C-alpha positions in Angstrom: 81.6 -29.0 -128.1 82.5 -32.6 -129.0 80.4 -34.5 -131.5 78.3 -37.4 -130.3 80.6 -39.7 -132.3 83.8 -38.4 -130.5 82.0 -38.8 -127.2 81.0 -42.4 -128.0 84.6 -43.3 -129.2 86.0 -42.1 -125.9 83.8 -44.4 -123.9 84.6 -47.5 -126.0 86.6 -50.3 -124.5 89.8 -51.0 -126.5 90.6 -54.7 -127.3 93.7 -56.1 -125.6 94.9 -57.1 -129.0 96.5 -54.6 -131.4 97.3 -54.6 -135.1 100.5 -56.6 -134.7 98.7 -59.2 -132.6 96.1 -59.6 -135.3 98.7 -60.0 -138.0 100.5 -62.6 -136.0 97.3 -64.5 -135.0 96.0 -64.6 -138.6 99.5 -64.8 -140.3 98.7 -61.8 -142.5 100.5 -58.8 -143.8 99.7 -55.2 -142.9 96.7 -53.8 -144.9 93.0 -52.8 -144.7 92.0 -56.2 -143.4 93.9 -55.6 -140.1 91.7 -52.5 -139.5 88.6 -54.4 -140.3 89.6 -57.1 -137.8 90.4 -54.5 -135.2 86.9 -52.9 -135.7 85.4 -56.4 -135.3 87.2 -56.9 -132.1 86.3 -53.4 -130.8 82.6 -54.1 -131.4 82.9 -57.5 -129.8 84.6 -56.3 -126.6 82.2 -53.4 -126.3 79.3 -55.9 -126.5 81.0 -58.4 -124.3 83.6 -56.6 -122.0 84.2 -59.8 -120.0 85.7 -61.4 -123.1 88.5 -58.9 -123.5 91.4 -61.4 -122.9 94.1 -62.4 -125.4 93.0 -66.0 -125.6 89.3 -65.2 -126.1 90.0 -62.5 -128.7 92.4 -64.7 -130.7 89.8 -67.4 -130.7 87.1 -65.0 -131.9 89.4 -63.6 -134.5 90.2 -67.0 -136.0 86.5 -67.9 -136.1 85.7 -64.5 -137.8 88.5 -64.9 -140.3 87.3 -68.3 -141.6 
């Protein structure tokens, strides 16, 4: 039997941007902030699936990072 958390994670929409995209967009090195940014994007695309495009997510990411 899978946990409720594992079940929820399976249903989540994954952002079209990955870690490398985040590092490039924000001109940052690998590290914990990349994971935090990815979690932010994952939450965002699950709340707003229609915004799961490269341009939209890069824009959101830059706003979030300010």
